[in-house]
Every structure is written in C-alpha cells, then in structure tokens.
Wavefront OBJ file of the C-alpha trace (Angstrom):
o trace
v -23.433 -17.532 14.632
v -20.520 -15.534 14.036
v -18.191 -14.112 16.654
v -15.893 -11.088 15.869
v -12.311 -11.928 16.279
v -11.802 -9.314 18.940
v -14.670 -10.928 20.943
v -13.379 -14.431 20.532
v -11.332 -14.760 23.869
v -14.276 -13.686 26.047
v -16.773 -15.860 24.040
v -14.424 -18.890 24.587
v -14.252 -18.031 28.354
v -18.065 -17.679 28.684
v -18.529 -21.045 26.865
v -16.063 -22.755 29.302
v -18.255 -21.462 32.017
v -21.467 -23.021 30.831
v -21.733 -25.413 33.753
v -20.834 -22.792 36.417
v -24.208 -21.176 36.939
v -25.592 -20.590 40.525
v -29.183 -21.807 40.419
v -32.032 -21.324 42.968
v -35.670 -22.203 43.123
v -36.406 -19.501 40.670
v -33.588 -20.585 38.148
v -30.268 -19.289 37.310
v -29.089 -16.335 39.497
v -25.554 -15.795 37.985
v -22.202 -17.251 37.365
v -20.157 -18.570 40.069
v -17.445 -16.026 40.320
v -14.835 -18.191 41.909
v -15.214 -20.543 38.868
v -14.822 -17.440 36.575
v -11.251 -16.673 38.183
v -10.346 -20.350 37.906
v -11.156 -20.538 34.186
v -9.318 -17.304 33.647
v -6.482 -19.021 35.031
v -6.815 -21.914 32.627
v -7.043 -19.351 29.678
v -4.052 -17.629 30.840
v -5.667 -14.374 31.228
v -2.966 -12.120 32.912
v -3.998 -10.163 36.094
v -3.880 -6.711 34.266
v -6.531 -7.960 31.923
v -8.981 -9.682 34.369
v -10.967 -6.525 35.190
v -11.750 -5.984 31.577
v -12.483 -9.817 30.915
v -14.704 -9.775 34.107
v -16.729 -6.755 32.710
v -17.140 -8.721 29.371
v -18.373 -11.785 31.093
v -20.750 -9.840 33.246
v -22.254 -8.278 30.220
v -22.679 -11.717 28.637
v -23.962 -12.969 31.998
v -26.617 -10.270 32.046
v -27.753 -10.970 28.549
v -28.122 -14.730 29.284
v -29.881 -14.236 32.399
v -32.425 -12.075 30.569
v -32.737 -14.674 27.985
v -33.397 -17.454 30.432
v -35.976 -15.355 32.354
v -38.261 -15.086 29.275
v -41.548 -16.834 30.078
v -44.187 -18.038 27.770
v -47.843 -17.749 28.740
l 1 2 3 4 5 6 7 8 9 10 11 12 13 14 15 16 17 18 19 20 21 22 23 24 25 26 27 28 29 30 31 32 33 34 35 36 37 38 39 40 41 42 43 44 45 46 47 48 49 50 51 52 53 54 55 56 57 58 59 60 61 62 63 64 65 66 67 68 69 70 71 72 73
C-alpha cells in the first residue's frame, strides 16, 4: 500500500486510532471522537487545522465502516 505524502499525517492519525472504535451488538458504529481529539493533541495538530483533520478522519471512518459492513452469504 502506498500513501501519498500529503495524506501521511491523516493516515498516521487514523492508524493511531485503531483501538478507538465504538462497538455495539451489530459491530463498529464509529470512532470515539473524544479519543480522536486526544490523539490529535499527541500528534501536535494545531487548533486551526483540526476541522480539516476531522473531516479527513471522518472520510476514512466512513470507508472503514463500509468495509466492515460487508457480509458474505
């Protein structure tokens, strides 16, 4: 897998959130956004860049949820 250099910070952030999924009886429901903000702090993402970072993470979250929702009959 290759990650474009412009996308690396978001990819690294997403990878560090790998254990921060909210899960219910039907499976993962999304990321714990409190943890997302804490990991943004650890990554040193400044406040003026967090809205953009959150939008990027949410796009990755949506794709991951869609991939996890695939069922095989």
